[in-house]
C-alpha positions, -999 to 999 in steps of 0.1 A, spaced: -38 -462 -759 -5 -463 -776 22 -457 -758 50 -442 -781 65 -409 -773 75 -383 -804 105 -361 -806 96 -327 -814 132 -314 -807 169 -321 -794 195 -301 -784 231 -316 -775 243 -300 -743 272 -316 -737 298 -335 -762 324 -355 -743 348 -379 -752 331 -411 -743 296 -396 -738 273 -371 -756 239 -354 -738 209 -347 -754 181 -327 -743 147 -334 -759 114 -322 -760 85 -351 -765 50 -351 -772 36 -373 -750 6 -402 -757 -18 -379 -737 -10 -345 -763 14 -331 -736 47 -325 -737 78 -333 -718 118 -328 -719 139 -362 -717 177 -360 -712 193 -387 -733 228 -396 -728 245 -413 -757 273 -442 -755 287 -457 -783 282 -489 -771 304 -518 -751 316 -553 -746 322 -574 -717 339 -608 -716 339 -639 -696 372 -653 -699 373 -691 -693 412 -701 -683 404 -738 -672 384 -737 -638 387 -702 -634 373 -669 -650 394 -638 -653 387 -604 -636 405 -568 -635 403 -549 -605 400 -512 -612 395 -476 -594 362 -463 -606 363 -429 -602 326 -426 -602 323 -446 -577 350 -437 -553 363 -470 -548 381 -505 -565 358 -528 -584 362 -563 -591 348 -567 -631 350 -587 -662 371 -574 -690 355 -550 -707 357 -520 -731 338 -495 -751 334 -498 -790 356 -480 -814 334 -462 -843 326 -486 -870 341 -518 -851 318 -547 -848 310 -558 -812 330 -592 -817 360 -574 -827 357 -553 -798 355 -580 -775 388 -595 -789 401 -565 -792 394 -553 -749 405 -590 -740 438 -586 -751 444 -550 -742 431 -561 -704 443 -595 -698 467 -605 -723 445 -636 -738 428 -640 -769 405 -672 -775 373 -681 -795 343 -658 -790 307 -669 -784 282 -642 -784 260 -646 -748 235 -616 -750 227 -580 -747 213 -553 -725 208 -521 -722 226 -507 -694 201 -478 -680 174 -474 -703 155 -446 -682 180 -421 -692 208 -439 -716 214 -456 -746 242 -476 -741 242 -514 -747 268 -540 -736 271 -570 -757 283 -602 -738 309 -630 -750 324 -658 -734 360 -666 -745 373 -702 -743 405 -717 -757 426 -690 -742 461 -683 -756 484 -657 -745 483 -627 -773 488 -593 -756 482 -559 -766 496 -526 -754 470 -513 -726 454 -480 -729 474 -454 -718 446 -442 -688 436 -476 -674 450 -493 -646 444 -531 -642 450 -557 -623 443 -593 -639 436 -617 -609 420 -656 -618 387 -664 -601 376 -700 -598 343 -705 -614 321 -714 -579 338 -684 -563 327 -658 -592 293 -671 -588 292 -668 -550 305 -634 -555 278 -627 -575 249 -641 -555 262 -625 -521 268 -588 -538 300 -591 -537 303 -583 -578 281 -557 -581 290 -546 -616 260 -554 -637 276 -562 -667 296 -587 -645 266 -599 -626 248 -606 -658 279 -619 -682 286 -649 -651 251 -658 -643 247 -661 -685 277 -680 -693 274 -702 -663 243 -716 -676 258 -718 -710 287 -740 -693 269 -759 -674 
């Protein structure tokens, strides 16, 4: 049996600044119909920024979680922007640094209901080259020793998925 679902109709039920939400009616492989709620996101990047034996991370308050998180620098891809260009821009905006970018991989954040993908990059040979930060973003940049970052991932102190995956992929590349 083929597992693919066929879209019969689509309705945009929310249009926002960052996401849109669509309600789709689909034809299932068994001939029945069902609805699917789909969150559309333009995609994002995450950057593992190596500064000597440290990585640069950002502390920021995440409203949806109602708490402060520790994450790798990251951001949303602008319309028409290539992921690597976005990674360069976001690293400069969030940390003040730029460097050589190496693609690490891409992943789907929540494929059960969202189409968001995040491209991960490793930034090395960093040099100071700041850009103005976004007006609605308040970040604290900290240097975390590599071993400490990996320990924080394995002890569940870093819970952000892009940060966890990015740190582990970068560790493998740098080993």
